[in-house]
C-alpha positions as a Markdown table, in Angstrom:
| # | Residue | x | y | z |
|---|---|---|---|---|
| 1 | Met | 0.0 | -0.1 | -0.1 |
| 2 | Leu | 1.3 | 3.4 | -0.9 |
| 3 | Leu | 1.1 | 6.1 | 1.8 |
| 4 | Phe | 0.7 | 9.6 | 0.4 |
| 5 | Leu | 1.7 | 12.3 | 2.9 |
| 6 | Ser | -0.1 | 15.7 | 2.1 |
| 7 | Cys | 1.5 | 19.1 | 3.1 |
| 8 | Lys | -0.7 | 21.6 | 4.8 |
| 9 | Arg | -0.2 | 25.2 | 3.9 |
| 10 | Asp | 1.3 | 25.8 | 7.4 |
| 11 | Asp | 4.0 | 23.3 | 6.8 |
| 12 | Val | 5.4 | 25.1 | 3.6 |
| 13 | Ile | 8.5 | 27.2 | 4.4 |
| 14 | Glu | 8.0 | 30.4 | 2.4 |
| 15 | Pro | 11.2 | 31.9 | 1.1 |
| 16 | Ile | 12.2 | 35.2 | 2.7 |
| 17 | Ala | 11.3 | 37.9 | 0.4 |
| 18 | Ala | 14.2 | 39.8 | -1.2 |
| 19 | Val | 15.0 | 43.1 | 0.8 |
| 20 | Asp | 16.2 | 46.2 | -1.1 |
| 21 | Asn | 19.6 | 46.7 | 0.7 |
| 22 | Pro | 21.3 | 49.4 | -1.4 |
| 23 | Glu | 25.0 | 50.2 | -1.1 |
| 24 | Val | 25.8 | 53.3 | 0.9 |
| 25 | Pro | 28.1 | 55.5 | -1.3 |
| 26 | Leu | 31.4 | 56.5 | 0.2 |
| 27 | Leu | 32.7 | 59.6 | -1.3 |
| 28 | Ile | 36.4 | 60.6 | -1.0 |
| 29 | Pro | 36.4 | 64.2 | 0.2 |
| 30 | Pro | 38.9 | 66.5 | -1.5 |
| 31 | Gly | 42.6 | 65.9 | -0.6 |
| 32 | Phe | 41.9 | 62.6 | 1.2 |
| 33 | Pro | 43.9 | 59.6 | 0.3 |
| 34 | Ala | 42.5 | 56.6 | -1.4 |
| 35 | Met | 40.3 | 54.1 | 0.7 |
| 36 | Asn | 41.8 | 51.1 | 2.5 |
| 37 | Ser | 41.7 | 48.2 | -0.1 |
| 38 | Ser | 39.4 | 46.3 | 2.4 |
| 39 | Val | 36.5 | 48.5 | 1.9 |
| 40 | Asn | 36.0 | 47.1 | -1.6 |
| 41 | Ala | 35.3 | 43.7 | 0.0 |
| 42 | Asn | 32.9 | 45.1 | 2.7 |
| 43 | Lys | 31.1 | 48.0 | 1.1 |
| 44 | Pro | 28.6 | 49.6 | 3.4 |
| 45 | Thr | 25.0 | 48.9 | 2.8 |
| 46 | Leu | 21.7 | 50.6 | 4.2 |
| 47 | Tyr | 21.0 | 47.7 | 6.5 |
| 48 | Gly | 24.6 | 46.6 | 7.1 |
| 49 | Val | 25.3 | 50.0 | 8.5 |
| 50 | Ala | 22.2 | 50.0 | 10.6 |
| 51 | Leu | 23.1 | 46.7 | 12.0 |
| 52 | Gly | 26.5 | 47.8 | 12.7 |
| 53 | Glu | 25.4 | 50.9 | 14.5 |
| 54 | Lys | 23.1 | 48.9 | 16.8 |
| 55 | Leu | 25.9 | 46.3 | 17.5 |
| 56 | Phe | 28.2 | 49.3 | 18.1 |
| 57 | Asn | 25.9 | 50.4 | 21.0 |
| 58 | Glu | 25.4 | 46.9 | 22.4 |
| 59 | Glu | 26.4 | 46.4 | 26.0 |
| 60 | Arg | 25.9 | 42.8 | 25.9 |
| 61 | Phe | 29.2 | 42.5 | 24.1 |
| 62 | Ser | 30.8 | 42.8 | 27.6 |
| 63 | Glu | 31.0 | 40.1 | 30.3 |
| 64 | Asp | 28.8 | 42.1 | 32.7 |
| 65 | Asn | 26.5 | 43.8 | 30.0 |
| 66 | Thr | 27.7 | 47.3 | 30.8 |
| 67 | Ile | 30.4 | 48.1 | 28.1 |
| 68 | Ser | 29.8 | 48.6 | 24.4 |
| 69 | Cys | 31.9 | 50.0 | 21.7 |
| 70 | Ala | 30.2 | 53.4 | 22.2 |
| 71 | Ser | 31.1 | 53.4 | 25.9 |
| 72 | Cys | 34.6 | 54.4 | 24.9 |
| 73 | His | 34.0 | 55.7 | 21.3 |
| 74 | Gln | 31.6 | 58.5 | 22.0 |
| 75 | Pro | 30.3 | 60.6 | 19.1 |
| 76 | Ser | 30.5 | 64.0 | 21.0 |
| 77 | His | 34.3 | 63.3 | 21.4 |
| 78 | Ala | 34.8 | 62.3 | 17.8 |
| 79 | Phe | 34.3 | 58.7 | 19.0 |
| 80 | Ala | 37.0 | 59.0 | 21.6 |
| 81 | Asp | 36.4 | 59.6 | 25.3 |
| 82 | Gln | 37.8 | 61.9 | 28.2 |
| 83 | His | 39.7 | 59.2 | 30.0 |
| 84 | Thr | 43.6 | 59.1 | 30.0 |
| 85 | Lys | 43.3 | 55.5 | 29.4 |
| 86 | Ala | 40.5 | 53.2 | 28.4 |
| 87 | Val | 38.2 | 52.1 | 31.1 |
| 88 | Gly | 36.4 | 48.7 | 30.7 |
| 89 | Val | 34.4 | 46.2 | 32.8 |
| 90 | Tyr | 34.6 | 46.6 | 36.7 |
| 91 | Gly | 36.5 | 49.8 | 36.2 |
| 92 | Arg | 39.5 | 48.0 | 34.8 |
| 93 | Val | 42.0 | 50.5 | 33.1 |
| 94 | Gly | 43.7 | 49.5 | 29.8 |
| 95 | Leu | 47.2 | 50.3 | 28.4 |
| 96 | Arg | 46.4 | 53.3 | 26.1 |
| 97 | Asn | 44.3 | 56.2 | 25.6 |
| 98 | Val | 41.1 | 55.6 | 23.4 |
| 99 | Pro | 41.8 | 56.8 | 19.8 |
| 100 | Pro | 39.1 | 58.5 | 17.7 |
| 101 | Ile | 37.6 | 56.4 | 15.0 |
| 102 | Gln | 36.8 | 59.1 | 12.3 |
| 103 | Asn | 37.8 | 58.5 | 8.7 |
| 104 | Met | 38.7 | 55.0 | 9.2 |
| 105 | Ala | 38.0 | 54.1 | 5.7 |
| 106 | Phe | 41.0 | 56.1 | 4.6 |
| 107 | Met | 43.5 | 54.7 | 7.1 |
| 108 | Thr | 46.1 | 52.1 | 6.3 |
| 109 | Phe | 47.0 | 51.2 | 10.0 |
| 110 | Tyr | 44.6 | 51.0 | 13.0 |
| 111 | Asn | 45.5 | 51.6 | 16.8 |
| 112 | Trp | 48.4 | 53.5 | 18.3 |
| 113 | Asp | 51.0 | 50.7 | 17.2 |
| 114 | Gly | 49.3 | 49.8 | 13.9 |
| 115 | Asn | 48.8 | 46.1 | 14.8 |
| 116 | Ile | 45.5 | 45.9 | 12.8 |
| 117 | Leu | 45.6 | 46.5 | 9.1 |
| 118 | Gln | 42.1 | 45.3 | 8.1 |
| 119 | Leu | 39.4 | 47.1 | 10.2 |
| 120 | Glu | 37.1 | 44.0 | 10.2 |
| 121 | Lys | 39.6 | 42.4 | 12.5 |
| 122 | Gln | 39.4 | 45.0 | 15.2 |
| 123 | Pro | 36.0 | 44.4 | 16.7 |
| 124 | Leu | 37.1 | 41.1 | 18.3 |
| 125 | Val | 40.0 | 42.7 | 20.1 |
| 126 | Pro | 38.0 | 44.7 | 22.7 |
| 127 | Ile | 35.5 | 41.8 | 23.2 |
| 128 | Ile | 38.3 | 39.3 | 24.3 |
| 129 | Thr | 40.5 | 41.9 | 26.2 |
| 130 | His | 40.6 | 41.5 | 30.0 |
| 131 | Glu | 40.7 | 45.2 | 30.6 |
| 132 | Glu | 37.9 | 46.0 | 28.1 |
| 133 | Met | 34.9 | 43.8 | 27.8 |
| 134 | Asn | 36.5 | 40.4 | 29.0 |
| 135 | Ser | 34.0 | 38.2 | 26.9 |
| 136 | Ser | 34.1 | 36.0 | 23.9 |
| 137 | Ile | 32.5 | 36.2 | 20.5 |
| 138 | Leu | 30.5 | 33.0 | 21.0 |
| 139 | Glu | 29.2 | 34.4 | 24.2 |
| 140 | Val | 28.0 | 37.4 | 22.4 |
| 141 | Val | 26.3 | 35.5 | 19.7 |
| 142 | Gly | 24.6 | 33.5 | 22.5 |
| 143 | Lys | 23.3 | 36.7 | 24.1 |
| 144 | Ile | 22.0 | 38.2 | 21.2 |
| 145 | Gly | 21.0 | 35.2 | 19.2 |
| 146 | Gly | 17.3 | 35.2 | 20.3 |
| 147 | Asp | 16.7 | 38.9 | 19.9 |
| 148 | Ala | 14.1 | 39.4 | 17.4 |
| 149 | Asp | 15.4 | 42.8 | 16.3 |
| 150 | Tyr | 18.7 | 41.4 | 15.5 |
| 151 | Lys | 17.2 | 38.5 | 13.5 |
| 152 | Glu | 15.4 | 41.1 | 11.3 |
| 153 | Leu | 18.4 | 43.3 | 10.8 |
| 154 | Phe | 20.6 | 40.3 | 10.1 |
| 155 | Thr | 18.1 | 39.0 | 7.6 |
| 156 | Lys | 17.9 | 42.5 | 5.9 |
| 157 | Ala | 21.5 | 42.9 | 5.8 |
| 158 | Phe | 22.7 | 39.4 | 4.8 |
| 159 | Gly | 19.7 | 37.6 | 3.6 |
| 160 | Asp | 18.9 | 35.3 | 6.6 |
| 161 | Glu | 18.7 | 35.6 | 10.3 |
| 162 | Gln | 21.9 | 33.7 | 11.0 |
| 163 | Ile | 24.1 | 35.5 | 13.4 |
| 164 | Thr | 27.8 | 34.8 | 12.9 |
| 165 | Pro | 31.0 | 36.4 | 14.2 |
| 166 | Asp | 32.0 | 37.3 | 10.6 |
| 167 | Arg | 28.7 | 39.2 | 10.0 |
| 168 | Ile | 29.1 | 40.9 | 13.2 |
| 169 | Tyr | 32.6 | 42.2 | 12.3 |
| 170 | Lys | 31.5 | 43.1 | 8.8 |
| 171 | Ser | 28.6 | 45.2 | 10.0 |
| 172 | Ile | 30.3 | 47.1 | 12.6 |
| 173 | Thr | 33.1 | 47.9 | 10.4 |
| 174 | Gln | 30.5 | 49.1 | 7.5 |
| 175 | Tyr | 29.3 | 51.5 | 10.2 |
| 176 | Ala | 32.7 | 52.6 | 11.1 |
| 177 | Tyr | 33.5 | 53.2 | 7.3 |
| 178 | Thr | 30.7 | 55.7 | 7.2 |
| 179 | Leu | 32.0 | 57.9 | 10.0 |
| 180 | Val | 33.7 | 60.4 | 7.7 |
| 181 | Ser | 34.5 | 63.8 | 9.1 |
| 182 | Ala | 35.3 | 66.5 | 6.4 |
| 183 | Asn | 33.1 | 69.5 | 7.1 |
| 184 | Ser | 34.9 | 71.7 | 9.4 |
| 185 | Lys | 35.6 | 75.3 | 9.0 |
| 186 | Tyr | 39.0 | 74.4 | 7.6 |
| 187 | Asp | 37.3 | 72.2 | 5.0 |
| 188 | Arg | 34.9 | 74.9 | 3.9 |
| 189 | Val | 37.6 | 77.4 | 3.5 |
| 190 | Lys | 39.7 | 75.2 | 1.3 |
| 191 | Arg | 36.5 | 74.4 | -0.8 |
| 192 | Asn | 35.9 | 78.1 | -1.1 |
| 193 | Glu | 32.5 | 78.1 | 0.3 |
| 194 | Gly | 32.3 | 81.6 | 1.4 |
| 195 | Glu | 34.3 | 81.3 | 4.6 |
| 196 | Ser | 37.7 | 82.6 | 5.5 |
| 197 | Phe | 40.3 | 82.2 | 8.3 |
| 198 | Ser | 40.6 | 85.0 | 10.8 |
| 199 | Ala | 43.9 | 86.8 | 11.3 |
| 200 | Ile | 44.9 | 84.5 | 14.2 |
| 201 | Glu | 43.5 | 81.4 | 12.4 |
| 202 | Ala | 45.7 | 82.3 | 9.3 |
| 203 | Glu | 48.7 | 83.0 | 11.5 |
| 204 | Gly | 48.3 | 79.6 | 13.2 |
| 205 | Tyr | 47.9 | 77.8 | 9.9 |
| 206 | Gln | 51.1 | 79.3 | 8.6 |
| 207 | Ile | 53.0 | 78.3 | 11.8 |
| 208 | Phe | 51.4 | 74.8 | 11.7 |
| 209 | Gln | 52.6 | 74.3 | 8.1 |
| 210 | Glu | 56.2 | 75.4 | 9.1 |
| 211 | Lys | 56.5 | 73.4 | 12.3 |
| 212 | Cys | 53.8 | 70.5 | 12.4 |
| 213 | Ala | 52.7 | 69.5 | 8.9 |
| 214 | Ser | 55.6 | 67.2 | 8.2 |
| 215 | Cys | 54.0 | 64.7 | 10.5 |
| 216 | His | 50.5 | 65.9 | 10.5 |
| 217 | Ala | 50.2 | 66.0 | 6.7 |
| 218 | Thr | 47.5 | 65.3 | 4.1 |
| 219 | Ala | 43.9 | 66.2 | 4.5 |
| 220 | Leu | 43.8 | 63.5 | 7.3 |
| 221 | Phe | 46.3 | 65.6 | 9.2 |
| 222 | Thr | 48.5 | 62.5 | 9.7 |
| 223 | Asp | 51.0 | 61.0 | 7.3 |
| 224 | Gln | 50.2 | 57.7 | 9.1 |
| 225 | Ser | 53.8 | 57.0 | 9.9 |
| 226 | Phe | 55.1 | 55.8 | 13.2 |
| 227 | Arg | 57.4 | 58.1 | 15.2 |
| 228 | Asn | 59.1 | 58.5 | 18.6 |
| 229 | Val | 58.6 | 62.3 | 19.5 |
| 230 | Gly | 60.0 | 62.0 | 22.8 |
| 231 | Phe | 56.8 | 62.1 | 24.9 |
| 232 | Pro | 56.8 | 61.0 | 28.5 |
| 233 | Leu | 57.0 | 57.2 | 28.9 |
| 234 | Asn | 54.1 | 55.0 | 29.8 |
| 235 | Pro | 54.9 | 53.6 | 33.4 |
| 236 | Asn | 53.3 | 50.4 | 32.3 |
| 237 | Arg | 56.2 | 48.1 | 31.4 |
| 238 | Asp | 54.0 | 46.3 | 28.8 |
| 239 | Glu | 54.3 | 49.5 | 26.7 |
| 240 | Val | 56.9 | 49.4 | 24.0 |
| 241 | Gly | 55.1 | 51.1 | 21.2 |
| 242 | Arg | 55.3 | 50.0 | 17.5 |
| 243 | Ala | 58.0 | 47.4 | 18.7 |
| 244 | Arg | 55.1 | 45.3 | 20.1 |
| 245 | Val | 54.1 | 44.6 | 16.7 |
| 246 | Thr | 57.4 | 44.4 | 14.8 |
| 247 | Gly | 59.7 | 43.2 | 17.4 |
| 248 | Asp | 62.2 | 45.7 | 16.2 |
| 249 | Pro | 64.1 | 47.7 | 19.0 |
| 250 | Asp | 64.3 | 50.6 | 16.6 |
| 251 | Asp | 60.5 | 50.8 | 16.9 |
| 252 | Tyr | 60.6 | 51.3 | 20.7 |
| 253 | Met | 58.1 | 53.8 | 21.8 |
| 254 | Arg | 57.2 | 54.7 | 18.1 |
| 255 | Phe | 53.4 | 55.4 | 17.8 |
| 256 | Arg | 51.3 | 56.2 | 14.9 |
| 257 | Val | 50.9 | 59.9 | 14.1 |
| 258 | Pro | 47.3 | 60.8 | 15.3 |
| 259 | Ser | 45.0 | 62.7 | 13.1 |
| 260 | Leu | 44.4 | 66.2 | 14.5 |
| 261 | Arg | 40.9 | 66.5 | 13.1 |
| 262 | Asn | 38.3 | 67.2 | 15.8 |
| 263 | Ile | 41.2 | 67.5 | 18.2 |
| 264 | Glu | 39.3 | 70.0 | 20.3 |
| 265 | Tyr | 37.2 | 67.2 | 21.3 |
| 266 | Thr | 39.5 | 64.5 | 22.0 |
| 267 | Ala | 41.3 | 65.4 | 25.1 |
| 268 | Pro | 43.4 | 64.2 | 26.9 |
| 269 | Tyr | 46.3 | 63.9 | 24.5 |
| 270 | Gly | 49.1 | 61.2 | 23.9 |
| 271 | Ser | 49.2 | 57.4 | 23.8 |
| 272 | Phe | 48.3 | 57.1 | 27.5 |
| 273 | Gly | 46.7 | 60.6 | 27.9 |
| 274 | Gln | 49.9 | 62.4 | 29.1 |
| 275 | Phe | 48.7 | 65.8 | 28.3 |
| 276 | Pro | 45.4 | 67.3 | 29.5 |
| 277 | Thr | 45.3 | 70.0 | 27.0 |
| 278 | Leu | 46.7 | 71.2 | 23.8 |
| 279 | Lys | 48.7 | 73.9 | 25.4 |
| 280 | Ala | 50.3 | 71.3 | 27.5 |
| 281 | Val | 51.4 | 69.4 | 24.4 |
| 282 | Leu | 52.9 | 72.6 | 22.7 |
| 283 | Asp | 54.5 | 73.5 | 26.1 |
| 284 | Tyr | 56.2 | 70.1 | 26.2 |
| 285 | Phe | 57.5 | 70.4 | 22.6 |
| 286 | Asp | 58.8 | 74.0 | 23.4 |
| 287 | Lys | 60.5 | 72.9 | 26.6 |
| 288 | Gly | 62.2 | 70.0 | 25.1 |
| 289 | Val | 61.4 | 66.3 | 24.8 |
| 290 | Leu | 62.9 | 63.1 | 25.9 |
| 291 | Ala | 66.1 | 62.1 | 24.1 |
| 292 | Ala | 66.2 | 58.7 | 22.4 |
| 293 | Asp | 68.4 | 56.9 | 19.8 |
| 294 | Asn | 65.4 | 56.7 | 17.5 |
| 295 | Leu | 63.8 | 60.1 | 18.3 |
| 296 | Asp | 62.4 | 61.6 | 15.2 |
| 297 | Pro | 65.1 | 63.3 | 13.0 |
| 298 | Met | 62.9 | 66.6 | 12.8 |
| 299 | Leu | 63.4 | 66.9 | 16.6 |
| 300 | Lys | 67.0 | 65.7 | 16.8 |
| 301 | Glu | 68.0 | 68.4 | 14.2 |
| 302 | Asn | 66.3 | 71.2 | 16.5 |
| 303 | Glu | 67.9 | 70.2 | 19.9 |
| 304 | Asn | 65.0 | 67.9 | 20.7 |
| 305 | Arg | 62.5 | 70.6 | 20.7 |
| 306 | Ile | 60.0 | 72.6 | 18.7 |
| 307 | Ser | 60.6 | 76.2 | 19.6 |
| 308 | Leu | 57.4 | 78.2 | 20.0 |
| 309 | Thr | 56.6 | 81.5 | 21.5 |
| 310 | Glu | 53.3 | 81.9 | 23.5 |
| 311 | Gln | 51.6 | 83.9 | 20.8 |
| 312 | Glu | 52.6 | 81.1 | 18.3 |
| 313 | Lys | 51.1 | 78.4 | 20.7 |
| 314 | Gln | 47.8 | 80.3 | 20.9 |
| 315 | Ala | 47.8 | 80.8 | 17.1 |
| 316 | Ile | 48.3 | 77.1 | 16.4 |
| 317 | Ile | 45.5 | 76.1 | 18.9 |
| 318 | Thr | 43.1 | 78.7 | 17.4 |
| 319 | Phe | 43.9 | 77.1 | 13.9 |
| 320 | Leu | 43.5 | 73.7 | 15.3 |
| 321 | Asn | 39.9 | 74.5 | 16.3 |
| 322 | Thr | 39.2 | 75.1 | 12.7 |
| 323 | Leu | 39.4 | 71.4 | 12.2 |
| 324 | Ser | 36.4 | 70.8 | 14.4 |
| 325 | Asp | 33.5 | 69.2 | 12.5 |
| 326 | His | 30.5 | 70.4 | 14.5 |
| 327 | Thr | 28.0 | 68.3 | 12.5 |
| 328 | Phe | 30.1 | 65.2 | 12.9 |
| 329 | Val | 30.3 | 65.4 | 16.7 |
| 330 | Gly | 26.8 | 66.8 | 17.1 |
| 331 | Lys | 27.9 | 70.1 | 18.6 |
């Protein structure tokens, strides 16, 4: 006897309807370098970015459900914060100052020592770091796996509701790629949009070009090189700068030159927040930096200092404030 099984309508699995998930265009602002090649393999999409932003603010990434990416990377501080060094779960303090994450699509190296070359590999680092989130990616997936909102967003972004580590990393990075800051007064002046520098801003710009722009070059205001500029040493013995990545003693205490965009909002300054203000940074350069065999040649050639008058310092700071993108930081 043949047995025929009939399928009721309720038993039929309907295919998920295709969702329009357009690519989010990333425009290269005037003067900016080319994008990191990784962007082409993970181009931001409408729902990929939305998912990434939600994950960026997800406190369940941390062991005790209190710390998200946004806890340290705060929009109002150009996605940095006001601590000297990063503060994670249970008040644990990290090794270094939190860097801003603006214009990441155009960077070649990430973090103070350039240990990350592909931004998609960065989100796991704080998740597993003892002083930051002290968790694991599998624990994160387990926590958010039953969340209906996430299921919907993963489906819209990737075609099905499966939550995987790779999709988490990709979507967070897509969001980070969209964090482009290029609408400061400096930018509008350079684009001839009807604004001009004040007398002291123009003076500061000229001094900056003479004494600072060799390192803080390009429209990113960093040449993305690694340099020892003789800043005070981090008392933590684990800190060796770029040498932590390369193993080369000549890279001892070399750090990636930070971008100066939105620097008005990213105090304190230095790899472990050595300087509370920009004035303190300039005073330090003026008085003389720590000597070192691998000290940057520009400083060695000038008796380990950058000579500045008080008027020049104020003019430089006034110019640096023109790099503030108020729309980007929401102020």
